[in-house]
C-alpha positions as CSV (number, residue, x, y, z in Angstrom):
1,M,12.8,9.4,28.9
2,D,9.7,11.5,29.2
3,S,8.2,9.0,31.7
4,Y,11.4,9.2,33.9
5,H,11.2,12.9,33.8
6,R,7.6,13.0,34.9
7,E,8.3,10.5,37.7
8,Y,11.2,12.6,38.9
9,E,9.1,15.7,38.8
10,F,6.5,13.9,40.9
11,S,9.1,13.0,43.5
12,L,10.0,16.6,43.9
13,S,6.4,17.9,44.0
14,S,5.1,20.2,46.7
15,I,3.9,18.5,49.9
16,L,0.4,19.7,49.0
17,S,0.3,17.5,45.9
18,F,0.9,14.5,48.2
19,V,-1.7,15.7,50.6
20,W,-4.5,16.0,48.1
21,R,-3.6,12.6,46.6
22,G,-3.8,11.1,50.1
23,I,-7.2,12.7,50.7
24,V,-8.6,11.2,47.5
25,V,-7.2,7.7,48.2
26,G,-8.3,7.9,51.8
27,C,-11.9,8.8,50.9
28,V,-12.3,6.0,48.3
29,S,-10.5,3.4,50.4
30,G,-12.3,4.4,53.6
31,I,-15.8,4.2,52.0
32,V,-15.0,0.8,50.3
33,V,-13.5,-0.8,53.5
34,S,-16.1,0.6,55.9
35,L,-18.9,-0.8,53.7
36,F,-17.0,-4.1,53.6
37,R,-16.7,-4.1,57.4
38,L,-20.3,-3.1,57.9
39,L,-21.7,-5.9,55.7
40,I,-19.5,-8.6,57.3
41,G,-20.6,-7.5,60.8
42,F,-24.3,-7.6,59.8
43,I,-24.3,-10.9,58.0
44,S,-22.0,-12.8,60.4
45,A,-24.3,-11.9,63.3
46,K,-27.2,-13.5,61.5
47,V,-25.2,-16.6,60.7
48,I,-24.0,-17.1,64.3
49,N,-27.6,-16.6,65.5
50,Y,-28.8,-19.4,63.1
51,Y,-26.1,-21.7,64.5
52,E,-27.3,-20.9,68.1
53,L,-30.9,-21.5,67.1
54,S,-30.0,-24.9,65.5
55,H,-29.8,-26.4,69.0
56,E,-33.6,-26.0,69.2
57,Q,-34.2,-26.5,65.5
58,P,-31.6,-29.0,64.1
59,S,-33.1,-28.7,60.6
60,L,-31.4,-25.2,60.5
61,L,-28.1,-27.0,60.2
62,I,-29.2,-28.4,56.8
63,L,-30.2,-24.9,55.7
64,I,-26.8,-23.5,56.9
65,L,-24.9,-26.3,55.2
66,G,-26.8,-25.9,51.9
67,M,-26.4,-22.1,51.9
68,T,-22.7,-22.2,52.8
69,L,-22.0,-24.8,50.1
70,F,-23.8,-22.7,47.5
71,I,-21.8,-19.6,48.5
72,V,-18.4,-21.3,48.5
73,V,-19.1,-22.8,45.0
74,A,-20.0,-19.3,43.8
75,I,-16.8,-18.0,45.4
76,G,-14.9,-20.8,43.7
77,F,-16.0,-19.5,40.3
78,L,-14.9,-16.0,41.2
79,I,-11.5,-17.4,42.2
80,K,-11.3,-19.4,39.0
81,S,-11.9,-16.2,37.0
82,D,-9.3,-14.2,39.0
83,S,-6.8,-16.1,41.3
84,D,-5.6,-12.8,42.8
85,I,-8.6,-12.7,45.1
86,K,-7.5,-15.8,47.0
87,G,-6.5,-15.7,50.6
88,S,-5.3,-12.6,52.5
89,G,-4.4,-10.3,49.7
90,I,-1.4,-8.7,51.5
91,P,1.2,-10.9,49.7
92,H,-0.4,-9.8,46.4
93,V,-0.1,-6.1,47.3
94,E,3.5,-6.7,48.4
95,G,4.2,-8.6,45.1
96,E,2.7,-5.7,43.1
97,L,4.9,-3.1,44.8
98,K,7.9,-5.3,44.0
99,G,6.9,-5.3,40.4
100,L,6.1,-9.1,40.4
101,L,2.3,-9.0,40.0
102,H,0.0,-6.8,37.9
103,P,-3.6,-7.6,38.8
104,D,-6.6,-6.0,37.2
105,W,-7.6,-3.5,39.9
106,W,-11.3,-3.5,39.1
107,S,-11.6,-7.2,38.8
108,V,-9.9,-7.7,42.2
109,L,-11.8,-4.9,43.9
110,W,-15.3,-6.1,43.2
111,K,-14.6,-9.9,43.3
112,K,-12.6,-9.6,46.6
113,F,-15.3,-7.5,48.0
114,V,-18.1,-9.9,47.2
115,G,-16.1,-13.0,47.9
116,G,-14.6,-11.6,51.1
117,V,-18.0,-10.5,52.5
118,L,-19.6,-13.9,51.8
119,A,-16.6,-16.1,53.0
120,I,-15.9,-14.2,56.2
121,S,-19.6,-13.8,57.1
122,M,-20.4,-17.5,56.9
123,G,-18.3,-18.2,60.0
124,F,-15.0,-19.3,58.5
125,M,-12.1,-18.3,60.8
126,L,-10.8,-15.7,58.5
127,G,-9.9,-12.0,59.1
128,R,-11.3,-9.0,57.3
129,E,-8.1,-7.0,57.6
130,G,-6.0,-8.6,54.9
131,P,-8.8,-8.3,52.3
132,S,-9.3,-4.7,53.6
133,I,-5.7,-3.9,52.9
134,Q,-6.0,-5.4,49.4
135,L,-9.3,-3.6,48.7
136,G,-7.7,-0.3,49.8
137,A,-4.6,-0.9,47.6
138,M,-6.8,-1.7,44.6
139,A,-8.9,1.5,45.3
140,G,-5.6,3.4,45.3
141,K,-4.6,1.7,42.0
142,G,-8.0,2.8,40.5
143,V,-7.3,6.4,41.6
144,A,-3.9,6.2,40.0
145,K,-5.4,5.0,36.7
146,S,-8.0,7.8,36.8
147,L,-5.1,10.3,37.3
148,K,-3.1,8.6,34.5
149,A,-0.2,8.3,37.0
150,E,3.2,7.1,36.1
151,R,4.5,3.9,37.8
152,M,6.2,5.6,40.7
153,E,3.1,7.6,41.6
154,K,1.0,4.5,41.1
155,R,3.1,2.6,43.6
156,V,2.8,5.4,46.1
157,L,-1.0,5.4,45.7
158,I,-1.3,1.6,46.0
159,A,0.8,1.7,49.3
160,S,-1.4,4.6,50.6
161,G,-4.6,2.7,49.8
162,A,-3.2,-0.4,51.6
163,A,-2.6,1.7,54.7
164,A,-6.0,3.4,54.5
165,G,-7.6,-0.1,54.3
166,L,-5.9,-1.2,57.5
167,S,-6.8,2.1,59.1
168,A,-10.5,1.8,58.3
169,A,-10.6,-1.9,59.3
170,F,-9.0,-1.4,62.8
171,N,-9.4,2.4,63.3
172,A,-5.6,2.5,63.6
173,P,-4.2,5.1,61.3
174,I,-0.6,5.1,62.8
175,A,-0.5,1.3,62.6
176,G,-1.6,1.6,58.9
177,L,1.3,3.8,58.1
178,L,3.8,1.7,60.0
179,F,2.5,-1.6,58.5
180,V,3.1,-0.3,54.9
181,I,6.6,1.0,55.7
182,E,7.6,-2.1,57.7
183,E,5.9,-4.9,55.8
184,I,4.7,-3.8,52.4
185,Y,6.7,-0.9,50.9
186,H,10.0,-1.5,52.9
187,Q,11.0,2.1,52.3
188,F,10.6,5.2,54.5
189,S,10.4,8.1,52.0
190,R,8.8,11.5,51.8
191,L,6.7,10.3,48.9
192,V,5.2,7.5,50.8
193,W,4.8,8.6,54.4
194,I,3.1,11.9,53.7
195,T,0.6,10.4,51.3
196,T,0.1,7.3,53.4
197,L,-0.5,9.2,56.6
198,V,-3.1,11.5,55.1
199,A,-4.9,8.6,53.4
200,S,-4.9,6.6,56.8
201,L,-6.3,9.6,58.7
202,V,-9.0,10.3,56.2
203,A,-10.0,6.6,56.0
204,N,-10.0,6.5,59.8
205,F,-12.2,9.6,60.0
206,I,-14.8,8.0,57.6
207,S,-14.7,4.7,59.6
208,L,-15.2,6.5,62.9
209,N,-18.2,8.4,61.6
210,I,-19.8,5.0,60.7
211,F,-18.7,2.8,63.6
212,G,-18.2,5.4,66.4
213,L,-15.3,6.4,68.6
214,T,-15.2,3.2,70.6
215,P,-12.0,1.2,70.0
216,V,-12.3,-1.9,67.9
217,L,-11.2,-4.1,70.9
218,D,-12.6,-2.1,73.7
219,M,-11.7,-4.0,76.9
220,P,-14.2,-4.1,79.7
221,G,-12.8,-1.8,82.5
222,D,-9.4,-0.2,82.6
223,L,-6.3,-2.3,81.9
224,A,-4.2,-2.8,85.0
225,V,-0.7,-1.3,85.1
226,L,2.0,-3.9,85.7
227,P,4.4,-2.9,88.5
228,L,8.0,-2.6,87.4
229,E,9.2,-5.4,89.7
230,H,7.0,-7.8,87.7
231,Y,8.5,-7.0,84.3
232,W,10.5,-10.2,84.4
233,I,7.3,-12.1,83.4
234,L,7.2,-10.1,80.2
235,L,10.5,-11.7,79.1
236,L,9.0,-15.2,79.6
237,L,5.8,-14.2,77.8
238,G,7.7,-12.7,74.9
239,A,9.9,-15.8,74.5
240,F,6.8,-18.1,74.7
241,L,5.0,-16.1,72.0
242,G,8.0,-16.1,69.8
243,V,8.3,-19.9,69.9
244,M,4.5,-20.3,69.3
245,G,4.7,-17.8,66.5
246,Y,7.4,-19.9,64.8
247,V,5.1,-23.0,65.1
248,Y,2.2,-21.0,63.6
249,E,4.3,-19.9,60.6
250,K,5.7,-23.3,59.8
251,T,2.2,-24.9,60.1
252,T,0.6,-22.2,57.9
253,L,3.1,-22.6,55.1
254,K,2.5,-26.3,55.0
255,S,-1.2,-26.4,55.6
256,T,-2.2,-26.6,52.0
257,I,-1.1,-30.3,51.8
258,I,-4.4,-31.3,53.5
259,Y,-6.6,-29.9,50.8
260,D,-4.2,-30.9,48.0
261,F,-4.6,-34.5,49.3
262,L,-8.4,-34.3,49.6
263,G,-8.7,-32.5,46.2
264,K,-6.7,-35.3,44.6
265,V,-8.7,-38.0,46.2
266,C,-12.1,-36.4,45.5
267,H,-11.1,-34.9,42.1
268,I,-12.0,-31.4,43.2
269,P,-10.0,-28.4,41.7
270,S,-8.2,-26.0,44.1
271,H,-10.7,-23.1,43.6
272,F,-13.4,-25.3,45.1
273,Y,-11.5,-26.3,48.3
274,G,-14.0,-24.2,50.2
275,I,-16.4,-27.2,50.0
276,F,-14.1,-29.1,52.4
277,A,-13.8,-26.1,54.7
278,T,-17.6,-25.9,54.8
279,I,-18.0,-29.5,56.0
280,L,-15.2,-29.1,58.6
281,I,-16.5,-25.8,60.0
282,L,-20.1,-27.0,60.6
283,P,-19.5,-28.9,63.8
284,I,-17.6,-26.0,65.3
285,G,-20.5,-23.7,64.4
286,Y,-22.9,-26.0,66.2
287,F,-20.9,-26.7,69.4
288,Y,-18.8,-23.5,69.6
289,P,-20.5,-20.7,67.7
290,Q,-18.6,-18.1,69.8
291,L,-15.4,-19.3,68.1
292,L,-16.5,-18.5,64.6
293,G,-15.3,-15.6,62.5
294,G,-12.2,-13.5,62.8
295,G,-12.4,-13.5,66.6
296,N,-12.8,-9.9,67.8
297,G,-15.9,-10.8,69.9
298,L,-13.9,-13.6,71.5
299,I,-11.0,-11.3,72.3
300,T,-13.2,-8.7,74.1
301,S,-15.1,-11.4,76.1
302,L,-12.0,-13.3,77.4
303,S,-11.3,-11.2,80.5
304,T,-14.9,-11.5,81.8
305,S,-15.5,-15.1,80.7
306,H,-14.1,-16.9,83.8
307,L,-12.6,-19.7,81.7
308,T,-10.4,-22.4,83.1
309,L,-6.9,-23.0,81.7
310,M,-8.1,-26.3,80.1
311,I,-10.9,-24.5,78.2
312,V,-8.6,-21.8,77.0
313,C,-6.2,-24.5,75.7
314,L,-9.1,-26.2,74.0
315,Y,-10.2,-22.9,72.4
316,F,-6.7,-22.2,71.2
317,I,-6.4,-25.7,69.6
318,I,-9.7,-25.3,67.8
319,R,-8.9,-21.8,66.6
320,F,-5.4,-22.8,65.6
321,V,-6.5,-25.8,63.5
322,W,-9.6,-24.3,62.0
323,S,-7.9,-21.0,61.2
324,M,-5.4,-23.1,59.1
325,L,-8.2,-25.0,57.5
326,S,-10.1,-21.9,56.7
327,Y,-7.1,-20.0,55.2
328,S,-5.6,-22.9,53.3
329,S,-8.9,-23.4,51.5
330,G,-8.1,-20.3,49.4
331,L,-11.3,-18.5,50.4
332,P,-10.9,-14.7,50.3
333,G,-10.0,-13.9,53.9
334,G,-6.9,-13.2,55.9
335,I,-4.9,-14.3,58.9
336,F,-4.4,-10.9,60.4
337,L,-7.2,-11.0,63.0
338,P,-7.0,-14.7,63.5
339,I,-3.4,-14.2,64.5
340,L,-4.4,-11.6,67.0
341,T,-7.1,-13.9,68.4
342,L,-4.6,-16.8,68.9
343,G,-2.2,-14.4,70.6
344,A,-5.0,-13.2,72.9
345,L,-5.8,-16.8,73.9
346,L,-2.1,-17.5,74.5
347,G,-1.6,-14.4,76.6
348,F,-4.8,-15.1,78.5
349,G,-3.8,-18.7,79.2
350,F,-0.3,-17.6,80.2
351,G,-1.9,-15.1,82.7
352,I,-4.3,-17.8,84.1
353,F,-1.3,-20.2,84.6
354,F,0.6,-17.7,86.7
355,E,-2.5,-16.7,88.5
356,Q,-2.9,-20.2,89.8
357,F,0.5,-19.9,91.5
358,G,-0.7,-16.8,93.2
359,L,1.7,-14.4,91.4
360,Y,-1.1,-12.3,89.8
361,S,-4.7,-11.6,90.5
362,S,-7.4,-11.9,87.9
363,H,-7.2,-8.1,87.6
364,Y,-4.3,-8.5,85.3
365,L,-5.8,-11.0,82.9
366,S,-7.1,-8.3,80.4
367,L,-3.5,-7.0,80.2
368,F,-2.2,-10.4,79.3
369,V,-4.7,-10.6,76.5
370,V,-3.4,-7.4,75.1
371,L,0.2,-8.4,75.5
372,G,-0.4,-11.7,73.8
373,M,-1.9,-10.1,70.8
374,A,1.0,-7.7,70.3
375,G,3.8,-10.2,70.9
376,Y,2.3,-13.0,68.8
377,F,1.6,-10.7,65.8
378,G,4.9,-8.9,66.1
379,A,6.7,-12.3,66.0
380,I,4.8,-13.8,63.1
381,S,4.8,-10.6,60.9
382,K,8.2,-9.5,62.1
383,A,6.8,-6.0,62.1
384,P,7.2,-5.1,65.8
385,L,6.4,-1.4,65.5
386,T,3.2,-2.1,63.7
387,A,2.2,-4.7,66.3
388,M,2.9,-2.3,69.2
389,F,0.9,0.6,67.8
390,L,-1.8,-1.5,66.2
391,V,-2.7,-3.2,69.5
392,T,-2.3,0.1,71.4
393,E,-4.7,1.9,69.0
394,M,-7.1,-1.0,69.0
395,V,-7.5,-1.1,72.8
396,G,-7.3,2.7,73.2
397,D,-4.9,2.6,76.2
398,F,-1.5,4.2,75.6
399,R,-0.4,3.5,79.2
400,Q,0.5,0.0,78.2
401,L,2.9,1.0,75.5
402,M,6.0,0.1,77.5
403,T,4.8,-3.4,78.5
404,I,3.6,-4.0,74.9
405,A,7.0,-2.9,73.6
406,V,9.0,-5.2,75.9
407,V,6.9,-8.3,75.0
408,T,6.8,-7.6,71.3
409,L,10.6,-7.0,71.2
410,V,11.4,-10.3,73.0
411,A,8.9,-12.2,70.8
412,Y,10.5,-10.7,67.7
413,I,14.0,-11.6,68.9
414,A,12.9,-15.2,69.7
415,M,11.3,-15.5,66.2
416,D,14.5,-14.2,64.6
417,L,16.8,-16.6,66.5
418,L,14.6,-19.4,65.3
419,K,15.2,-18.0,61.8
420,G,11.5,-17.4,61.2
421,E,10.5,-15.4,58.1
422,P,8.0,-12.5,57.9
423,I,4.8,-14.4,57.3
424,Y,3.6,-12.3,54.4
425,E,6.9,-12.5,52.6
426,A,6.9,-16.2,53.0
427,L,3.4,-16.4,51.6
428,L,4.4,-14.2,48.7
429,A,7.3,-16.7,47.9
430,K,4.7,-19.5,47.7
431,L,2.5,-17.6,45.2
432,S,2.7,-18.5,41.5
433,V,4.3,-15.3,40.1
434,P,5.6,-14.8,36.6
435,Q,9.3,-15.2,36.1
436,D,11.3,-12.2,35.2
437,R,10.2,-11.1,31.8
438,E,12.5,-10.5,28.9
439,V,10.7,-7.3,28.0
440,I,12.3,-4.5,29.8
441,E,9.8,-2.3,31.6
442,P,11.9,0.4,33.2
443,T,10.7,2.6,36.0
444,L,12.1,5.1,38.4
445,I,12.4,4.2,42.1
446,E,13.5,6.1,45.1
447,L,15.8,4.7,47.8
448,T,17.6,6.1,50.9
449,V,21.3,5.4,51.0
450,S,21.7,2.8,53.8
451,D,24.7,1.8,55.8
452,K,25.1,-1.1,53.5
453,I,26.3,1.1,50.6
454,A,27.1,4.4,52.3
455,G,30.7,5.7,51.6
456,K,31.0,3.5,48.5
457,Y,31.6,4.8,45.0
458,V,28.9,3.9,42.4
459,R,31.5,2.1,40.3
460,D,32.2,-0.3,43.2
461,L,28.5,-1.5,43.4
462,T,27.5,-4.8,41.9
463,L,24.2,-3.9,40.3
464,P,21.9,-6.2,38.2
465,K,21.8,-5.7,34.5
466,N,19.7,-2.8,33.3
467,V,19.9,-0.9,36.6
468,L,21.1,2.7,36.5
469,I,21.6,5.1,39.4
470,T,20.7,8.5,37.9
471,T,20.5,11.1,40.7
472,Q,21.6,11.7,44.3
473,I,19.9,14.3,46.5
474,H,22.1,15.7,49.2
475,A,21.0,18.7,51.4
476,K,18.0,19.3,49.0
477,K,20.5,19.6,46.1
478,S,20.5,17.1,43.3
479,E,23.5,15.9,41.4
480,V,23.8,13.6,38.4
481,V,25.5,10.3,39.4
482,S,28.5,8.9,37.7
483,G,30.9,6.1,38.5
484,N,33.0,8.4,40.6
485,T,30.1,9.6,42.7
486,R,30.4,8.7,46.4
487,L,27.1,7.7,48.1
488,N,26.4,9.5,51.3
489,A,24.4,7.9,54.2
490,G,20.9,9.2,54.4
491,D,20.9,10.8,51.0
492,T,18.2,10.0,48.5
493,I,19.1,8.2,45.2
494,F,16.9,7.6,42.2
495,L,17.4,4.4,40.1
496,V,16.0,3.3,36.7
497,V,15.2,-0.4,37.1
498,N,13.3,-3.1,35.3
499,E,9.9,-3.2,37.1
500,P,10.0,-7.0,38.1
501,E,13.4,-6.3,39.7
502,I,12.3,-3.6,42.2
503,G,12.2,-6.0,45.1
504,K,15.6,-7.6,44.2
505,V,17.3,-4.1,43.9
506,R,15.8,-3.0,47.3
507,E,17.1,-6.1,49.0
508,L,20.5,-5.7,47.4
509,L,21.0,-2.0,48.3
510,M,19.2,-1.7,51.6
């Protein structure tokens, strides 16, 4: 009971207690992720330069191959020692906040850092943003351990760290907050949003001091403002991005079968699948070095590249296939930025197509790049608010918020009509997570009374075993809950639940 009491007292703490926690988490996460981003940028530039020089000195390809193979084998041993460092890391964070996973924060932190820097820097089409979110979350968990926090506080600090990681990676603090609420925590509460916002702002401040004030995806020149009479094209673009997003999701979820087949034939365990990815990425590095990595350089160069529609389609196919091959290998790296890159190519190709019919001038092509990123990510993640503000913050032009919102909303609707799932929840479902344990590990969680249960009496709710609603807060006054208590929409309720059932209870009541 003492732990519940401490958790409840934490939930009612002064706003200043959330602020200073957010500052601490933001500082730690901001430093870790900024260093992560800095090292990747430095090493990857060297690797791409070696690929470019290999045209004059073909022997360099042997050096690149040998070095990359050595690195992926080393990463394979890291993965073998801790499987929680595989892939993006976002599903792992989401799983922990649902009480399904309990990784060792220090093990994941340093192994993901080292493995992520090496894997992403070697040219694999992986993003730094998913690992940045996981690194930030583990930094938050480390802060929670040092503060000897109870489980509720620990979850808040993990969520705050995740937001700070995204903020430092993209210089997008508002998007960091929204991503955690929409995609990871699935709960808008006072505990979360205050701490998360502060952590995001602090991490962003640290990142800006290291990388400067220039937006991450600073487009050359000003983005053209689309006239209102041309808004019909946004509906077509949104629908197109939604359908393509559905194709991406289904392909991503099934892409592991390629390596499973190769691994079975060659008798190579899954943690060494990076060996196959190395062999497959080498020709792309030789012929198309500009396509390597997460893709931020490719995005910013599109509008000034004078590419034909055929070349854009070729680039998209290469990025689509090799992004799958890179991610499904299990190497520490995400799909966040690769998704944005694919969306940029789709939007750019869409703009070129209509330009050929004389509907638009090349002046609008940069805008289509931006719209493609927002719509494609919004559809695949099913987090439209995050997509809107993320892309807006990344390009640094808030005049495009209306067009971005229209495209993102239509893409989201198209994805939903096709019954597509949020990509990170689908990836979490594919993870090997422990089944619900017999040992009861109760904790206190906070929920807002939704329309789903508003107006009902507690006795009428069908709750899982070992779930107890303890308190309802209405108009800043708390009352002990009994079977005869009526739940009011918008009120805050506190529940004692078995930790592995947090996600299940949230889905049931919200």
